[in-house]
NUPAVEX-488365 format. One line per 2 residues: number of its first residue (from 1); for each residue x, y, z of C-alpha. Coordinates in steps of 0.1 Angstrom, whole numbers, plus 5000, padded with zeros to 4 digits. Each point is the difference from the previous one (the first is absolute). Layout:
BEGIN
NUM> X/Y/Z; ...
***
This chain:
BEGIN
1> 5032/4889/4700; 5003/4978/4970
3> 5019/4968/4998; 5033/5000/4981
5> 5036/5013/5003; 5001/5030/5024
7> 5025/5029/4997; 5016/5001/5033
9> 5024/5028/4992; 4981/5023/5024
11> 4991/4973/5025; 5019/4993/5032
13> 4998/4963/4995; 5023/5002/4971
15> 5028/5001/5025; 4993/4964/5011
17> 4985/4983/4969; 5017/5014/4969
19> 5033/4990/4983; 5027/4975/5003
21> 5014/5016/5033; 4968/4992/5016
23> 5001/4962/4995; 5006/4994/5038
25> 4970/5020/5009; 4978/4982/4976
27> 5012/4967/5013; 4983/5010/5034
29> 4968/5007/4981; 5000/4965/4982
31> 5006/4985/5034; 4967/5015/5013
33> 4981/4985/4969; 5000/5030/4979
35> 5005/4995/4963; 5014/5022/4972
37> 4968/5017/4992; 4993/5009/5037
39> 5036/5014/5004; 4996/5022/4969
41> 4968/5016/5013; 4997/5031/5022
43> 5004/4991/5036; 4975/5010/5026
45> 5006/5000/5037; 4971/4988/5020
47> 5005/5013/5035; 4978/4987/5029
49> 4999/5006/5037; 4988/4964/5006
51> 5007/4986/5033; 4984/4984/5030
53> 5001/5029/5024; 4965/5011/4996
55> 4969/4995/4981; 5008/5032/4979
57> 5026/4982/4980; 4989/4964/4999
59> 4981/5002/4968; 5027/5017/4980
61> 5019/4968/4988; 4968/4987/4983
63> 4994/5034/4984; 5035/5003/4988
65> 4995/4968/4979; 4971/5018/4983
67> 5023/5029/4991; 5025/4977/4985
69> 4974/4983/4979; 4990/5035/4986
71> 5037/5009/4993; 5005/4966/4981
73> 4968/5005/4980; 5015/5034/4988
75> 5032/4983/4991; 5020/5011/5031
77> 5022/4981/5024; 4989/5005/5036
79> 5025/4995/5028; 4985/4997/5035
81> 5018/5012/5031; 4989/5010/5035
83> 5008/5027/5025; 4993/5007/5036
85> 4970/5015/5018; 4993/5011/5036
87> 4964/4997/5007; 4988/5030/5022
89> 4970/4981/5016; 5025/4975/5016
91> 5029/5025/5005; 4977/5024/5017
93> 5002/5009/5037; 5036/4987/5007
95> 5036/5004/4990; 4993/4983/4966
97> 4982/5030/4988; 5032/5018/4995
99> 5008/4977/4971; 4969/5009/4981
101> 5008/5034/4982; 5036/4989/4996
103> 4986/4969/4982; 4986/5023/4972
105> 5036/5011/4992; 5011/4965/5002
107> 4975/4987/4974; 5008/5028/4977
109> 5037/4994/5003; 4998/4962/4996
111> 4977/5002/4970; 5024/5026/4984
113> 5030/4977/5008; 4984/4969/4985
115> 4989/5018/4969; 5035/5017/4995
117> 5018/4967/5007; 4982/4979/4975
119> 4993/5027/4974; 4961/4996/4999
121> 4984/5021/4974; 4966/5008/5018
123> 4984/4994/5033; 4966/4987/5014
125> 4997/5006/5036; 4976/4983/5023
127> 4995/5011/5036; 4975/4996/5028
129> 5010/5020/5030; 5005/5035/5012
131> 5037/5006/4990; 5002/4976/4973
133> 4978/5019/4978; 5019/5033/5000
135> 5032/4980/5001; 4993/4982/4967
137> 4989/5032/4983; 5031/5019/5012
139> 5020/4974/4985; 4981/5003/4965
141> 5005/5037/4999; 5036/4998/5012
143> 5009/4975/4973; 4977/5017/4974
145> 4993/4967/4982; 4966/4992/4985
147> 4980/4992/5032; 4967/4986/5011
149> 4991/4998/5037; 4973/4976/5012
151> 4985/4997/5033; 4993/4968/5018
153> 4966/5010/5007; 4981/5006/5034
155> 4990/4975/5027; 4963/4990/5002
157> 4983/5017/5030; 4992/4978/5030
159> 4964/4998/5013; 4988/5002/5036
161> 4965/5007/5012; 4989/5010/4965
163> 5027/5026/4994; 5032/5001/4981
165> 5032/5001/5021; 5036/5005/4993
167> 5032/5000/5018; 4994/5037/5010
169> 4971/4985/5023; 5025/4976/5017
171> 5025/5027/5008; 4971/5022/5014
173> 4987/4970/5018; 5033/4999/5020
175> 4990/5034/5014; 4966/4988/5008
177> 5014/4970/5018; 5024/5020/5022
179> 4971/5023/5008; 4981/4970/5013
181> 4973/5004/4971; 5008/4968/4983
183> 5005/4965/5013; 5029/4976/4993
185> 4976/4977/4982; 4984/5028/4978
187> 5035/5012/4989; 5011/4965/4992
189> 4969/4997/4977; 5007/5032/4983
191> 5038/4991/4993; 4990/4968/4985
193> 4975/5015/4974; 5014/5035/4992
195> 5026/4987/4972; 4982/4972/4981
197> 5022/4998/4969; 5033/5008/4984
199> 5014/5035/4992; 4999/5034/5014
201> 4978/5019/5026; 4965/5006/4989
203> 4994/5037/5007; 5015/5033/4985
205> 5031/4992/5018; 5034/5007/4986
207> 5002/4969/4978; 4967/5008/4981
209> 5008/5036/4999; 5033/4995/4981
211> 4981/4973/4979; 4978/5027/4987
213> 5030/5024/4996; 5015/4972/4978
215> 4969/5004/4976; 4997/5037/5003
217> 5037/5007/4992; 4999/4977/4970
219> 5022/4971/5010; 4972/4974/5005
221> 4975/4991/4975; 4966/5016/5010
223> 4978/4980/5023; 5029/4976/5006
225> 5003/5008/5037; 4964/4995/5010
227> 4993/4963/4998; 5004/4982/5034
229> 5029/4976/5000; 4981/4968/5001
231> 4981/5010/4968; 5011/4981/4970
233> 4996/5031/4979; 5033/5012/5016
235> 5017/4973/4978; 4984/5018/4969
237> 5017/5032/5009; 5031/4982/5006
239> 5001/4989/4964; 4989/5034/4987
241> 5028/5015/5019; 5025/4978/4985
243> 4987/5007/4965; 4999/5037/5008
245> 5037/5002/5009; 5010/4985/4968
247> 4978/5027/4982; 5020/5026/5018
249> 5033/4985/4990; 4988/5001/4963
251> 4990/5036/5003; 5030/5010/5022
253> 4978/5015/5028; 5019/5001/5032
255> 4991/5005/5036; 5008/5038/4999
257> 4979/5004/4968; 4970/4990/5025
259> 5011/5015/5033; 5000/5038/4995
261> 4993/5029/5020; 4963/4998/4985
263> 4996/4963/5007; 5011/5006/5037
265> 4973/5026/5004; 4975/4975/4986
267> 5013/4976/5027; 4998/5026/5027
269> 4963/5006/4989; 4990/4963/5005
271> 5015/5000/5035; 4981/5030/5011
273> 4967/4992/4985; 5001/4965/5015
275> 5010/5010/5033; 5032/4981/4996
277> 5029/4995/5023; 5023/5029/5013
279> 5029/4978/4989; 4994/5010/4965
281> 5015/5034/5010; 5032/4980/5004
283> 5000/4976/4972; 4989/5023/4972
285> 5029/5025/5005; 5023/4969/5001
287> 4987/4986/4967; 5005/5037/4985
289> 5035/5003/5012; 5008/4968/4982
291> 4993/5018/4969; 5016/5033/5010
293> 4967/5017/5004; 4993/5026/5028
295> 4969/4989/5017; 5002/5002/5038
297> 4975/4997/5028; 4989/5035/4995
299> 4993/4994/4963; 4980/4968/5009
301> 4980/5020/5025; 4992/5029/4976
303> 4983/4973/4979; 4982/4986/5029
305> 4987/5034/5010; 4979/5006/4969
307> 4989/4963/4994; 4965/4991/5012
309> 4997/4969/5022; 4972/4977/4984
311> 5010/4964/5005; 4988/4984/5033
313> 5025/4976/5012; 5013/4987/5032
315> 5016/5010/5024; 4981/5033/4999
317> 4970/4988/4980; 4979/4969/4998
319> 5012/4978/4971; 5032/4979/4991
321> 5022/4994/4970; 4977/4972/4987
323> 4970/5025/4999; 5019/5025/4981
325> 5009/4973/4973; 4964/4989/4997
327> 4990/5037/4996; 5023/5004/4971
329> 5034/5007/5016; 5025/5025/4992
331> 4987/5007/4963; 4967/5011/5012
333> 5018/5022/5029; 5022/5016/4972
335> 4968/5006/4977; 4986/5019/5028
337> 5031/5020/5005; 5000/5006/4962
339> 4966/5016/5002; 5013/5025/5023
341> 5031/5007/4978; 5022/4987/5028
343> 5023/4977/4980; 5024/5001/4971
345> 4987/4979/4972; 5030/5002/4979
347> 5022/4980/5024; 5012/4966/4986
349> 4992/4968/5016; 5012/4964/4999
351> 4975/4989/4973; 5018/5023/4976
353> 4970/5023/5000; 4994/5032/5017
355> 4979/5003/5031; 4975/5020/4980
357> 4997/4971/4975; 4998/4974/5027
359> 4971/5018/5018; 4981/5004/4966
361> 4996/4962/5002; 4985/4999/5035
363> 4962/4997/4998; 4991/5000/5038
365> 4990/5028/5023; 5002/5009/5037
367> 4977/4978/5020; 4992/5029/5025
369> 5007/4976/5028; 5037/4990/4999
371> 5009/5026/4974; 4980/5033/5003
373> 4997/5024/4971; 5028/5024/4999
375> 4975/5029/5001; 4984/4985/5032
377> 5031/4990/5021; 5002/4988/5036
379> 5021/5031/5006; 5010/5029/4976
381> 5039/4995/5008; 5022/4969/5000
383> 5001/4974/5028; 5035/5006/5007
385> 5013/5035/5009; 5036/5015/5004
387> 5008/5023/5028; 5029/5025/5006
389> 5009/5023/5028; 5027/5008/5027
391> 4997/4963/5012; 5004/4986/4965
393> 5019/5024/4977; 5007/4971/4976
395> 4964/4987/5002; 4977/4976/5014
397> 4970/4979/4989; 4967/4989/5014
399> 4972/4978/4988; 4965/5016/5006
401> 4979/4977/4978; 4969/4992/5020
403> 5005/5029/5025; 4974/5028/5004
405> 5012/5035/4994; 4997/5009/5037
407> 5024/4971/5008; 5028/5013/4978
409> 5014/5025/5022; 5015/4994/5036
411> 5018/5019/5026; 5015/4984/5031
413> 5030/4996/5023; 5028/4976/4989
415> 5007/4968/5016; 5034/4990/4988
417> 5013/4965/4994; 5035/4990/4989
419> 4989/4970/4981; 4971/4980/4989
421> 5005/4974/5027; 4996/5028/5028
423> 4969/5013/4983; 4984/4966/4996
425> 5007/4989/5034; 4986/5035/5014
427> 4967/4994/4978; 4997/4965/5012
429> 5001/5013/5036; 4977/5030/4991
431> 5029/5023/5011; 4988/5029/4979
433> 4970/5026/5003; 4972/5009/4976
435> 5008/5030/4981; 5038/4994/4998
437> 5023/4998/4969; 5020/4969/5004
439> 5035/5006/4984; 5021/4970/4988
441> 5035/5010/4989; 5033/4984/4992
443> 4981/4979/4974; 5010/5016/4968
445> 5020/4984/4971; 5034/5007/5016
447> 4993/5003/5037; 4978/4969/5002
449> 5015/4986/4980; 4974/4990/4976
451> 4971/5023/5004; 4977/4974/5016
453> 4963/5001/4996; 4980/5007/5032
455> 4969/4979/4994; 5003/4981/5032
457> 4997/5032/5019; 4973/5017/4980
459> 4979/4969/4997; 5003/4996/5038
461> 4987/5035/5004; 4971/4994/4976
463> 4993/4967/5018; 4998/5020/5032
465> 4976/5025/4986; 5024/5028/5001
467> 5008/5003/4964; 4980/5033/4997
469> 5009/5013/5035; 5038/5002/4996
471> 5023/5009/4970; 5034/4984/4993
473> 5030/5013/4981; 5032/4982/4990
475> 5030/5003/4978; 4992/4962/4993
477> 4973/4991/4979; 4966/4982/5000
479> 4985/4969/4986; 4974/5006/4973
481> 4977/4985/5025; 5005/5027/5025
483> 4970/5021/5008; 4995/5029/5024
485> 5018/5034/5000; 5035/4988/4995
487> 5027/5021/4984; 5032/4982/4984
489> 5031/5008/4982; 5007/5031/5021
491> 5032/5014/4987; 5028/5006/5007
493> 4998/4970/5021; 5013/5002/5035
495> 5033/4983/4993; 5007/5029/4977
497> 4992/5026/5025; 4966/5007/4988
499> 4976/5019/5022; 4981/4967/5010
501> 5033/4991/5018; 4999/5031/5021
503> 4965/4997/5014; 4992/4996/5037
505> 4970/4987/5019; 4973/5026/5001
507> 5010/5022/4968; 4968/5009/4985
509> 4998/4985/4963; 4974/5009/4975
511> 4991/4977/4970; 4977/5015/4974
513> 4995/4978/4970; 4976/5027/4985
515> 5027/5027/4998; 5028/4975/4996
517> 5018/5011/5034; 5021/4982/5025
519> 5013/5023/5025; 5013/5002/5037
521> 4994/5030/5023; 5035/5010/5001
523> 5017/5031/4987; 5029/4996/4976
525> 5023/5012/5026; 4988/4972/5024
527> 5006/4976/4973; 5036/5011/4994
529> 5007/5000/5037; 4988/4963/5002
531> 5020/4990/4971; 5032/5015/5014
533> 4994/4977/5030; 4992/4969/4978
535> 5021/4971/5010; 5002/4984/4965
537> 4983/4970/4986; 4987/4973/5023
539> 5024/4971/5000; 4987/4967/4984
541> 5009/4964/5003; 5009/4997/4962
543> 5036/5007/4999; 5008/4975/4971
545> 4982/4981/4974; 4973/5009/4974
547> 4980/5023/5021; 5034/5020/5010
549> 5007/5003/4963; 4966/5012/4994
551> 5001/5026/5027; 5032/5013/4986
553> 4986/5005/4964; 4961/5008/5004
555> 4989/5035/4994; 4969/5018/5013
557> 4964/4990/4995; 4991/5031/4980
559> 5020/4986/4969; 4991/4964/5006
561> 5026/4987/5024; 5024/4992/4973
563> 5033/4983/5004; 5016/5011/4967
565> 5000/5032/4978; 4975/4985/4977
567> 4997/5010/4963; 5015/5036/5004
569> 5033/4983/5011; 5002/4973/4972
571> 5027/5001/4973; 4985/4972/4979
573> 4967/4982/4994; 5002/4961/5003
575> 4980/4995/4968; 5025/5018/4979
577> 5032/4985/5012
***
């Protein structure tokens, strides 16, 4: 954007900067050191999730300064503000995890409220942890302002005995320790070296999955998500993102011009071909809903079904996020998808150019190590699979990346637990049998409340060497670091009277990721009879406060676990007020 007097007649900031009646407002701006020129320019909200809760967010404050520099270079006025995060790795395995998914809505809501209250014209959002990434993008689409997303970057991998290690290894080490296969001293060494730098988990877990989504959906500049947080190049991406948002203001390119049905399909492709987190099946529908686009779990899984899996990343594969970046990152992956005709090239991106135009500028090729050629994939279908059947009429999802074909079907008797705590204690005590299907219910969005991740339990199973000898299903969800045959998002959830809430010990369950089935060996009549005798939702301890409110409002996982009607219910667009 060029320097000079800006016509603010169609910009929200006119409500706080223009005309004699806004003299009181301008007096506040002068109090913060702004001058007349800065007040007259477009105003850009620079929203960060910086905090000292976890390494995921600790570098965001530094990166925000780079974004602000870019905005200023392009003759805009940046206004930095912060919002919350709840970091899954620390919230995991206890009551705190109930706050995680609810924090996604709080992030979107607080960013919306700040933008509305102060009438900012555009938004650059910086995030570094699982729920902050989709929460920030949901706010962008909800507000429909010119928007650029930037990821804080991944953590560097730790090194132990000549191998890369991540926090996934520490979670699984707990299971090894409980099984007597790791000493106290060995566990202590691992926990000290696994996370050697700032920012988010190093494997293809939820944070790096949604970071790749941000590029594929078009809200982030290509390759901006790849560089690890400690790299100084992250600051260059920050400056470029600040300049980019000013270009979007100039061209009046808004978030919903970028986030479309086609771009969401591109985003689902990147999840599938990289073996990304099952949580994408929750977050993509939520982002879509903010724009009023129908794109639920089944739509996401349809894309997964015909997308080859060709990027070899942890937890199912060998490599970490840093390796993907060094192999060329998301742009190279997108180029491979384009070769197979699997992306929409006409989608607009944050650069102001189409995805096809962006990819035309990318020179690198698949290395055949981290990124395989699309015509020689690891497996012919995506690393994440949708399931449906009489046990999941509203769907379920499972990650199969790294699993052999013969490992992708499982039949066994149910062992039912009413909470994650029950299941975890049973796993620790080895109170289960090989060949069983472990059922963890009452952990859905409403019934939990909060739809906790089950990483502590699944990692313990893997650590005990049982990850391939049992299966697990839940109406909760999983960390991107989960591996093994673990099915999440089973809907309807138990609290809503779904079939998972009617299961009894010994019921024979079949999971088939090849055919996409999740069923229990019960007739329709038997299920109806059990439903008639169902005692209703399990009572929780959350009878007031934020989680009580969340439980009252939240919808099912199939449509993204939303707490409001989304774009379909809106009667105005913020940008046009």
